[in-house]
ROVOTOR-741223 format. One line per 4 residues: number of its first residue (from 1); their letters; for each residue x, y, z of N, C-alpha, C. Coordinates in pm, whole numbers, plus 50000, padded with zeros to 5 digits. Example, Ala and Ser with C-alpha at 12.3 -4.5 7.8 and 13.67 -1.06 7.14 Angstrom:
2
1	as	51319 49431 50780 51230 49550 50780 51320 49670 50780  51285 49775 50708 51367 49894 50714 51290 50003 50787
END
This chain:
235
1	mavs	85719 89107 48000 85719 89145 47859 85681 89025 47774  85592 89047 47677 85537 88936 47603 85571 88945 47456  85625 88836 47404 85646 88820 47261 85577 88690 47224  85473 88698 47142 85389 88582 47117 85374 88559 46969
5	ssvl	85355 88432 46931 85330 88401 46791 85188 88438 46751  85098 88455 46848 84962 88498 46819 84955 88649 46829  84852 88706 46771 84840 88851 46770 84802 88903 46909  84701 88842 46969 84652 88886 47098 84704 88799 47210
9	lppg	84725 88860 47324 84762 88783 47443 84638 88717 47501  84654 88605 47571 84540 88542 47637 84472 88639 47734  84340 88636 47743 84250 88539 47683 84207 88573 47540  84261 88678 47481 84225 88711 47343 84080 88753 47332
13	gqri	84020 88726 47218 83881 88764 47195 83849 88772 47048  83721 88773 47016 83676 88774 46877 83641 88914 46829  83581 88993 46914 83531 89125 46872 83629 89234 46914  83673 89313 46815 83778 89412 46836 83722 89551 46804
17	lvvq	83739 89645 46897 83702 89785 46873 83828 89869 46875  83849 89948 46770 83966 90035 46759 83918 90180 46763  83949 90251 46873 83902 90388 46892 84016 90483 46855  83989 90572 46759 84095 90657 46704 84051 90803 46702
21	ahpd	84149 90891 46699 84120 91034 46691 84098 91079 46547  84178 91026 46454 84177 91074 46315 84184 90957 46217  84132 90977 46096 84160 90881 45990 84311 90862 45976  84353 90742 45957 84491 90695 45937 84568 90667 46065
25	daeh	84512 90699 46184 84583 90669 46308 84620 90521 46315  84522 90434 46296 84549 90290 46308 84638 90240 46196  84615 90287 46073 84697 90239 45962 84844 90271 45985  84873 90391 46033 85012 90427 46059 85070 90349 46177
29	lcgg	84994 90333 46282 85049 90289 46410 85028 90142 46441  84924 90081 46383 84903 89937 46409 84835 89867 46293  84857 89919 46172 84792 89861 46055 84830 89717 46027  84955 89680 46056 84996 89541 46037 84923 89448 46131
33	tisl	84908 89490 46256 84837 89410 46355 84691 89395 46316  84629 89502 46268 84490 89495 46225 84475 89397 46109  84570 89401 46015 84566 89308 45902 84574 89163 45950  84662 89137 46046 84675 89001 46099 84549 88957 46172
37	laae	84489 89047 46248 84365 89014 46318 84253 88982 46219  84246 89060 46112 84144 89034 46010 84167 88898 45944  84293 88864 45920 84325 88735 45860 84287 88619 45951  84287 88644 46081 84244 88542 46178 84092 88532 46186
41	gkdi	84021 88618 46114 83876 88614 46114 83811 88691 46227  83884 88785 46286 83827 88864 46394 83725 88964 46339  83629 89000 46423 83531 89103 46389 83588 89236 46436  83616 89327 46343 83687 89451 46375 83600 89572 46341
45	hylf	83587 89662 46438 83509 89784 46421 83598 89904 46448  83601 89998 46356 83674 90124 46371 83578 90231 46421  83619 90306 46524 83544 90422 46570 83634 90545 46564  83590 90649 46493 83666 90772 46479 83595 90888 46547
49	vtrg	83671 90968 46620 83614 91084 46686 83608 91202 46589  83711 91222 46506 83710 91330 46406 83731 91273 46267  83716 91360 46169 83741 91323 46029 83873 91382 45979  83956 91432 46071 84087 91482 46030 84081 91604 45942
53	dkgs	83992 91698 45975 83964 91810 45886 84071 91919 45884  84177 91904 45963 84286 92002 45963 84415 91946 45902  84411 91825 45851 84533 91757 45808 84578 91792 45667  84598 91921 45639 84645 91961 45507 84711 92098 45516
57	ddpe	84816 92117 45436 84881 92247 45424 84847 92316 45292  84754 92257 45218 84712 92313 45089 84626 92438 45115  84671 92555 45071 84595 92678 45097 84459 92681 45026  84441 92596 44925 84315 92592 44852 84214 92495 44915
61	mtpe	84260 92415 45011 84174 92315 45074 84088 92380 45182  83967 92327 45200 83881 92370 45310 83862 92254 45407  83838 92283 45536 83815 92175 45633 83700 92084 45593  83594 92141 45538 83477 92061 45501 83510 91962 45390
65	rlas	83580 92011 45288 83616 91922 45176 83717 91818 45221  83812 91859 45304 83912 91763 45351 83848 91655 45436  83752 91690 45520 83685 91590 45604 83619 91484 45518  83554 91526 45409 83490 91431 45318 83593 91341 45250
69	ireq	83703 91402 45204 83809 91325 45139 83866 91221 45235  83895 91264 45356 83961 91173 45450 83868 91062 45498  83741 91090 45508 83647 90983 45543 83645 90877 45433  83640 90920 45309 83640 90825 45198 83771 90745 45194
73	eqrr	83884 90814 45215 84012 90744 45219 84014 90640 45330  83959 90677 45445 83960 90585 45559 83875 90461 45532  83763 90479 45471 83677 90363 45441 83747 90269 45344  83820 90323 45247 83895 90237 45156 84007 90164 45230
77	aaet	84077 90236 45319 84186 90173 45394 84134 90062 45483  84021 90086 45549 83963 89983 45636 83926 89859 45555  83868 89880 45438 83833 89767 45351 83958 89692 45308  84065 89764 45279 84191 89702 45238 84246 89609 45347
81	lgvq	84231 89650 45472 84284 89569 45584 84190 89459 45627  84063 89465 45586 83967 89364 45628 83882 89405 45746  83879 89536 45776 83793 89587 45883 83649 89589 45834  83558 89535 45916 83421 89518 45868 83337 89645 45874
85	tvtf	83349 89723 45982 83262 89839 45997 83340 89960 46045  83291 90078 46004 83355 90205 46037 83249 90304 46082  83271 90369 46197 83179 90469 46248 83255 90599 46276  83197 90712 46235 83250 90843 46267 83151 90914 46359
89	legy	83200 90966 46471 83117 91048 46557 83093 91183 46489  82991 91253 46532 82955 91382 46474 82991 91495 46572  83035 91608 46516 83051 91728 46596 83187 91748 46660  83285 91663 46625 83421 91677 46679 83516 91714 46566
93	fdge	83608 91807 46596 83695 91860 46492 83841 91842 46528  83919 91817 46426 84063 91793 46438 84130 91905 46518  84204 91869 46621 84276 91966 46702 84193 92030 46811  84064 91993 46820 83976 92057 46918 83912 91957 47014
97	vept	83954 91832 47011 83894 91730 47097 83940 91750 47241  83845 91748 47332 83875 91762 47473 83822 91641 47550  83883 91608 47664 83835 91494 47744 83711 91532 47824  83596 91520 47761 83470 91562 47822 83382 91442 47858
101	ialr	83287 91466 47945 83190 91361 47978 83105 91328 47856  83076 91428 47773 82996 91403 47653 83064 91302 47561  83194 91319 47538 83266 91224 47453 83274 91088 47521  83299 91087 47651 83303 90960 47725 83172 90883 47707
105	keia	83060 90953 47717 82930 90888 47702 82911 90831 47563  82956 90904 47460 82939 90855 47322 83021 90729 47299  83143 90727 47351 83226 90606 47335 83167 90491 47415  83118 90519 47535 83056 90416 47617 82937 90353 47546
109	lvvr	82859 90435 47476 82745 90382 47402 82789 90286 47293  82894 90322 47219 82945 90233 47115 82996 90103 47177  83063 90112 47290 83111 89991 47359 82993 89903 47397  82888 89960 47448 82770 89882 47487 82698 89823 47366
113	qwkp	82699 89895 47256 82635 89844 47135 82717 89734 47069  82849 89757 47055 82937 89666 46982 82981 89549 47069  82994 89570 47200 83034 89468 47297 83166 89401 47259  83272 89480 47248 83402 89422 47211 83463 89340 47324
117	dvvf	83540 89240 47284 83622 89165 47380 83751 89241 47409  83800 89314 47307 83929 89383 47314 83914 89523 47254  83977 89621 47317 83977 89757 47265 84120 89802 47239  84144 89856 47121 84270 89922 47087 84244 90073 47089
121	tldp	84335 90149 47151 84321 90295 47149 84455 90362 47172  84456 90493 47157 84578 90572 47172 84619 90582 47319  84749 90578 47343 84802 90582 47479 84806 90726 47529  84717 90765 47620 84714 90905 47664 84829 90941 47757
125	wrkn	84901 90840 47807 85009 90864 47902 85147 90855 47838  85152 90842 47705 85281 90833 47638 85360 90962 47659  85483 90949 47700 85567 91065 47725 85583 91146 47597  85567 91275 47609 85584 91368 47498 85479 91349 47388
129	evhp	85362 91297 47421 85253 91292 47324 85200 91433 47305  85231 91493 47189 85203 91634 47170 85065 91661 47111  84999 91560 47056 84871 91588 46991 84759 91583 47095  84690 91694 47115 84584 91695 47217 84472 91597 47189
133	dhra	84441 91576 47060 84334 91481 47027 84370 91339 47071  84495 91300 47052 84538 91166 47092 84522 91148 47243  84565 91248 47319 84553 91238 47464 84406 91231 47505  84324 91318 47446 84183 91325 47484 84108 91197 47449
137	vgic	84131 91145 47330 84061 91024 47288 84104 90905 47372  84233 90894 47399 84280 90783 47481 84219 90784 47620  84220 90899 47685 84169 90905 47823 84018 90888 47826  83947 90943 47727 83802 90924 47723 83764 90779 47696
141	tvda	83845 90709 47619 83818 90568 47593 83834 90486 47721  83940 90511 47795 83959 90440 47922 83844 90470 48017  83807 90597 48027 83696 90635 48114 83565 90572 48068  83545 90567 47937 83422 90507 47883 83413 90359 47916
145	laca	83526 90289 47909 83526 90147 47943 83489 90125 48088  83539 90213 48175 83508 90202 48317 83359 90224 48342  83298 90315 48266 83156 90346 48285 83063 90248 48214  83105 90199 48097 83018 90114 48016 82976 89987 48087
149	rggm	83056 89942 48181 83026 89816 48250 82929 89834 48366  82904 89957 48408 82819 89982 48524 82679 90024 48487  82579 89954 48537 82440 89982 48502 82387 90114 48553  82456 90176 48649 82411 90304 48700 82463 90421 48618
153	yyre	82557 90396 48528 82610 90501 48442 82526 90513 48316  82487 90635 48282 82419 90665 48156 82302 90568 48132  82214 90562 48230 82105 90465 48226 82011 90488 48108  82010 90610 48055 81925 90639 47939 81968 90559 47816
157	qlrd	82092 90508 47817 82139 90427 47704 82085 90285 47707  82040 90241 47822 82007 90100 47842 81863 90071 47802  81842 90071 47672 81711 90040 47615 81732 89978 47478  81627 89922 47422 81632 89860 47289 81743 89754 47282
161	gitp	81756 89679 47390 81852 89569 47391 81994 89607 47427  82021 89735 47452 82156 89778 47490 82174 89753 47640  82281 89686 47675 82309 89649 47813 82452 89690 47850  82483 89698 47980 82622 89725 48019 82715 89619 47961
165	hnar	82840 89661 47940 82938 89567 47885 83074 89593 47947  83141 89486 47983 83273 89495 48045 83379 89448 47945  83441 89543 47877 83555 89511 47788 83681 89531 47869  83740 89423 47913 83845 89431 48014 83986 89447 47957
169	qiyf	84004 89418 47828 84138 89422 47770 84158 89545 47682  84269 89616 47703 84304 89732 47623 84445 89713 47568  84464 89750 47440 84596 89758 47379 84619 89905 47341  84715 89968 47408 84746 90109 47381 84854 90121 47273
173	fptd	84835 90220 47183 84934 90249 47079 84929 90398 47048  85035 90463 47003 85173 90418 47022 85207 90433 47170  85308 90365 47216 85335 90364 47359 85484 90361 47388  85521 90418 47501 85658 90403 47550 85661 90308 47670
177	ranh	85553 90232 47685 85542 90133 47793 85516 89995 47735  85578 89965 47622 85545 89841 47550 85568 89717 47636  85469 89626 47631 85485 89496 47694 85436 89383 47604  85406 89419 47477 85366 89317 47380 85407 89363 47240
181	wvdi	85468 89272 47165 85517 89302 47031 85454 89205 46932  85413 89256 46817 85353 89174 46712 85442 89179 46589  85482 89063 46538 85564 89054 46418 85474 89076 46297  85497 89186 46224 85414 89218 46108 85490 89201 45976
185	ssvm	85600 89130 45980 85683 89117 45860 85607 89050 45745  85508 88968 45776 85433 88898 45670 85325 88985 45607  85296 89102 45667 85187 89185 45615 85232 89329 45588  85361 89346 45565 85410 89482 45538 85347 89541 45411
189	kqka	85328 89458 45309 85267 89507 45185 85121 89547 45208  85051 89471 45291 84911 89505 45321 84903 89637 45397  84995 89657 45492 84996 89783 45566 85028 89899 45472  85123 89881 45383 85158 89987 45287 85041 90018 45195
193	aalg	84968 89915 45152 84853 89936 45065 84744 90015 45137  84723 89983 45265 84621 90056 45342 84663 90201 45362  84789 90223 45394 84838 90360 45409 84827 90437 45278  84850 90369 45168 84840 90433 45038 84700 90483 45007
197	ches	84599 90426 45073 84462 90474 45053 84445 90616 45107  84529 90653 45204 84524 90787 45262 84609 90882 45177  84568 90898 45053 84651 90971 44956 84673 91116 44998  84576 91176 45064 84591 91316 45106 84702 91333 45209
201	qtkn	84738 91223 45275 84840 91228 45379 84972 91162 45339  84968 91072 45243 85086 90989 45216 85138 91000 45073  85079 91085 44990 85121 91096 44851 85270 91128 44841  85337 91060 44748 85479 91079 44720 85571 91033 44833
205	kdly	85520 90951 44924 85603 90896 45031 85633 90749 45003  85753 90705 45037 85790 90565 45022 85740 90491 45146  85617 90444 45138 85551 90388 45255 85615 90258 45301  85655 90174 45205 85716 90046 45243 85846 90070 45320
209	awia	85926 90165 45273 86052 90196 45341 86026 90252 45481  85925 90335 45493 85889 90392 45623 85846 90283 45720  85762 90193 45672 85716 90082 45756 85833 89994 45798  85921 89964 45704 86036 89879 45734 86126 89942 45839
213	qrga	86150 90073 45824 86238 90142 45919 86179 90145 46059  86052 90187 46068 85988 90195 46199 85974 90057 46261  85937 89960 46177 85916 89824 46227 86044 89758 46274  86155 89789 46206 86284 89732 46246 86326 89783 46383
217	iaga	86301 89911 46409 86335 89968 46539 86252 89903 46649  86122 89887 46624 86035 89826 46724 86069 89680 46747  86107 89610 46640 86129 89466 46652 86269 89424 46692  86366 89515 46682 86506 89480 46706 86532 89411 46841
221	phkm	86475 89460 46951 86504 89395 47080 86457 89250 47088  86365 89212 46998 86309 89077 47001 86339 89000 46873  86438 89049 46797 86485 88983 46675 86373 88963 46574  86286 89064 46564 86181 89064 46462 86221 89159 46350
225	kcae	86199 89117 46227 86231 89201 46113 86149 89329 46113  86022 89316 46146 85932 89432 46145 85822 89406 46248  85805 89499 46339 85710 89477 46448 85632 89603 46480  85519 89584 46549 85443 89691 46612 85433 89658 46760
229	sfhh	85438 89761 46843 85440 89738 46987 85320 89803 47054  85280 89744 47167 85162 89788 47240 85185 89775 47390  85105 89852 47465 85094 89827 47608 84960 89757 47630  84966 89630 47671 84847 89551 47697 84811 89564 47843
233	yvm	84684 89595 47869 84639 89617 48006 84504 89549 48024  84489 89479 48135 84362 89415 48170 84302 89494 48286  84183 89547 48264 84116 89628 48366 84062 89540 48478
END
């Protein structure tokens, strides 16, 4: 079990890819860590499979309008945290993501294009993970990393300077297999500000109190005021 003063465990890395199912996944679950990585000058790229088009109980809302709103909210949140680039895949809808070869190939292409040193993604093996999109995106990301490094996989992608890439480090979130904790007590306000950008999801919520409560639970075993936890795995 690792508790470190640095954000990433050795060997670390400069280029970070965060693969998510929906807008706000990272802000809710590892926004403090992302803020700290940005402050360290890391190059951070967000990849989203859906635009969260089902995330509303408003009977007057439509999936199409909500998707546009949530994409705009996400871009503001990413800018607030210091994330440099944001990509949304096309053709995937909230609640309908499946672990397919097509999705694996799309994520593998982004890995080969972006060439991250480290990948953050959802833990598909977390006990009682009820959201099918989280499970599907997590497993497709792992599968994509395994394929992206091999030149015989998806050879049609290997043109215009795109080459195989081996991103060997993964940080899974949220997880019930935590082996690394990050103290985010210094960036709680930044995380709250980023979450506040997701107004369609967080309006009228006391975000700072929520962050403090969740972070205190995660950090208590390691005497951290506020923490985020991950399962770090080297492929």
